[in-house]
N, C-alpha and C positions, 0 to 999 in steps of 0.2 A: 451266255455268254456272263451272265451277273455271276453264276459259281465264279469263273475266269477270274472277274475281276475282285469278285473277294477275296481269293487266294492270292491275287498279286497284291492286292492292299496290304491281307495280311504280310508274305511276305515283305515287303515294305517294310511295316511297323517291324516287327522281328530286324533288320536288318539295321533298322534305325534305333533299336533297343541294345543292339549289340558293340555296336559304333558308340550310343552313347555310355554303355558299359567301360567301351574301351579307350574310351579320351579322359574317364572319370577312374580307371585305375591307372593310366599313364599319369593325371594330377594326382593321385595318391603315392605313386612312386617318387614322383620328383619331390613331392614333400618331405617322405621318406627322406632321403638325399642330401634335403635342405640341413633337415631336424639333424640328421648322422653328422653333417660339416660341421655343424654349428658346437654339436657336443666335444668333437674332435679339438676344434679352435678353444672349446673350454674347457678341455681336459689340458690340453698343453698349457695354457694361459695358466690354466691349477699348476700344473708341476712346474712352470718358473717360476710364478711364485712361490710355491713350496722349498724350490729348490735355491732362492732369494732369501729366505725367512733362517732356513740354514746355515746358510756360507754366513750372515750377518749374527747367526747364536754361534755360530766357531769363532770369529771374531772378537765377539763379546765375551767368553770364557778364554778366550786369550790373552786378552785385556787384565779379567779380574786373576788370573795366574798370574800375570808379571804385575799386578798390583800388589798380591799378597805379599812374592817373592820379595818386591821391595819392600814392603812393610814390616816384614819376618827382618830383612834387613835393618833396618834401620832398627827394630825392635833389639836385637844383637847388638848394635852400634849403640844404644842407648844404656842397656844392662852391660856391657864392657867397662863404658865413662863412670857408670856408679858403681861399679867394682874400684876401678879405679882409685874414685873418690875414695869407697871407704877405705881404701889400704892407708891412702895418706891419711884420713882423721885417724884411723885404729896405731897407727904409727907414732902420729902427732900425740896422743893420748898416752900410748907408752910412752915415750919422749916427756911429756907433763908430767906422767906417773915417777918416772926417772929422777926427775929436779925434784919434783916435792919429796920425795923421800930421800934425797941427799941433802935437802934443807932439812930435813927433821930430824937425821942425825950430826 
């Protein structure tokens, strides 16, 4: 009878250990799922942030391109004005030299 009780106690102990093991495994699996969900959420957030940064960079690049185009146009306009003024001054100088030569003769 004592051997039977020891066998029953050993069986109950073994069943309790298995149940404890199963509970621990379920808790670890739940924790792993929670970590995986958090990692997925982080990855999605980082992807959204990267997309936002890429869009900002593209907008800035377009702005720089437009500014460069505007500056090029301004430079071309200033150069045309300078060329025109140089031409006017050159013609005035030629006219003055012509008058000076006429006065000398």
